C-alpha positions in Angstrom: 29.0 82.1 62.7 31.6 83.1 60.1 34.1 83.8 62.9 33.6 80.3 64.4 34.1 78.7 60.9 37.3 80.7 60.3 38.7 79.9 63.7 38.0 76.2 63.1 39.8 76.2 59.8 42.7 78.1 61.2 43.0 75.7 64.2 43.0 72.7 61.9 45.6 74.2 59.7 47.8 75.3 62.6 47.8 71.8 64.1 48.8 70.2 60.8 51.7 72.7 60.4 53.0 72.5 63.9 53.5 68.8 64.2 55.8 66.8 62.0 54.4 64.1 59.7 55.1 60.4 60.5 57.8 60.1 57.8 59.7 63.1 59.1 59.3 62.1 62.7 61.2 58.9 62.1 64.2 60.9 60.6 64.5 63.2 63.6 66.7 62.6 66.7 65.0 62.0 70.0 65.2 65.7 71.1 63.4 67.1 68.1 61.2 64.2 67.3 57.7 65.3 66.3 58.5 69.0 66.2 60.1 69.6 62.8 59.8 68.4 59.3 62.7 67.1 57.2 66.0 65.5 58.2 67.4 66.3 61.6 70.8 67.8 62.4 73.5 65.8 60.6 76.6 66.7 62.6 77.6 68.3 65.9 78.1 71.6 64.1 74.4 71.7 63.4 73.7 71.5 67.1 76.2 74.3 67.8 74.4 76.5 65.2 71.0 75.7 66.7 72.2 76.5 70.2 73.7 79.8 69.1 70.6 80.8 67.2 68.4 79.9 70.2 70.6 82.0 72.6 70.5 85.0 70.3 66.7 84.7 70.0 66.2 84.4 73.7 68.5 87.4 74.4 66.7 89.5 71.8 63.3 88.6 73.4 64.6 89.4 76.9 66.0 92.8 75.9 63.0 93.8 73.8 60.7 93.1 76.7 63.0 94.8 79.2 63.3 98.0 77.2 59.6 98.0 76.3 58.6 97.7 80.0 61.3 100.0 81.4 62.5 102.3 78.6 65.0 104.1 80.8 64.1 107.5 79.3 63.1 110.1 82.0 61.8 112.9 79.8 58.0 112.8 79.9 57.7 113.9 76.2 59.8 111.0 74.9 58.1 108.9 72.3 58.5 105.7 74.4 56.3 107.2 77.1 53.7 108.2 74.5 53.5 104.6 73.1 53.3 103.0 76.6 50.5 105.3 77.8 
């Protein structure tokens, strides 16, 4: 019963944090409306920075998954093989 209670509270908190409040939603441009709090990007440089950060994050995610799945190390006693097994 405690687990259900905790999960309900966590879900309610997560929903309130994920979506923007109505006041912040009105300040956002169309592409980010409802997703973030606060004022939206104010200039084109802000969009360049957001795009660069997104690309870096996606590349990091791609390579971390790639090297986790196929570490490239052939020695059977390498630590990567111990973690994967």
